[in-house]
C-alpha positions, 0 to 999 in steps of 0.5 A: 500500500503506497499510503497508510492504513487507518484502523478503526477499532473500539477495543483498545486491547486489539490495537497492538495486534492490528498495528503489527498485522497491517505494518506488513502491508504499509509503512504506517498505521494509525489507530482510531477508536471511533469513525468520527475521529477521522477527518477528510484531510486525514482520510486522504492520507490512507490507502486502506480503511479497516473497520471492526464494528461493535457487536451491537448491530443496532449501532451499525446504521449510524456507522454505515451512514458516517462511513458513507459520508466520510468516504464521499468527502474525498476524491480518492477513496481508500479501500475499505474492509471490515472484521466481525465475529463469526456469528455476526458475519452473515448479517454484516456481509448483507448490511455493509457495502465493503468486504467483511471477514471473520475476526481475528484478522489474518495475514491471508485475509488481508493479502487476498483482499488486496490482491483482488481489490482492483479486479472486476467482480463476478456475480455472487455464487452460492456455497454449500451452506447457502452463503454468497461468495463473490469471486474475482476474475483473477481467481475464477478464470484459471484452469490449473487445478493446482492453483490453490493459495496454500500448499502445506497444512497441518491436520490435528485430530485424535481419530486416525480415520478422520485424518485419512479422510481429511487428507484425501479431501485436501489432495483435491486441491493439491494441498499436502497435509501433515497430521498430529494426534493431539494438541501437544503433537500439533505444537511440536509440528509447528516448531518444525514446519511453517504451515499455510493453515492449521485444521484443529480438532477442538476435543483431543486427549492430553492437550485439546485444540483450544490450549494448542491454539493458544500456544501456537498463536504465541509462536513466531510465524503463527500469530496471524495464520489461519487456524480452523476449528474442527468440531461436532459442536455448533452452538454459539457458545462453542463458536465463541470459545473457538474465537477466544482461544485464537481460532480464525474459522469454524468447520462443523463435523462431519466434514464433507467435500462441499463444506470443506471447499466452501470454508477454503473459499470463504477463508481465501485459501483456494480459488473459487472455481466451479470445477474444484 
């Protein structure tokens, strides 16, 4: 990004991590707690506007109105991107006029957004879960079956059959998968290898996926890596627990080829192509 990044986040506790992430893409990052703190003159100095709306969706209309007025006040508008919790994602995607991703923000999410920001958009397609996914031309027109954005992942699951089935499904996109039988093994594997993504079973013996994720998030190189929760529990409380320990996405068991593909596309880890 040629100019700076403006991060609007009402939660001061996230300021340091958001600054660290976006400094990977820009020489300067400015943090704001409210959209009203940014003036049009300041906005002109940013290439990207990052917004994390409050969890209370009742305040979203006011935020949307203020954002629209602010962006309309400058001739050269910055890109805009938002991050919300997993349970708010579908509502936010339908409400806001800019791309929205699940929290926590990851390097992969931002990278793919910036790669495709200037690409023409196709009409929305529907995933297996019924969510709409807008795929850019640069991701959909490739005929190379190995054009995935990730090459090596870690699958942590205490059931061998699950490991085998999951590994075979990932081969469809030419993704190599290492396996771990519990959280301790997953942590150990991450000290030996760099992974593009980690699929983490939540409930494993010795060390569960929640504790393993907390440890891995503290390791160099994994602070912003995609860590996908694998669990048969799909309640809102379970999803909150996944988010709180640092997991970035959620995949319900039993995992099917369709649900895995939809998750990989949504997380911008593979190209969204009808024949994959």
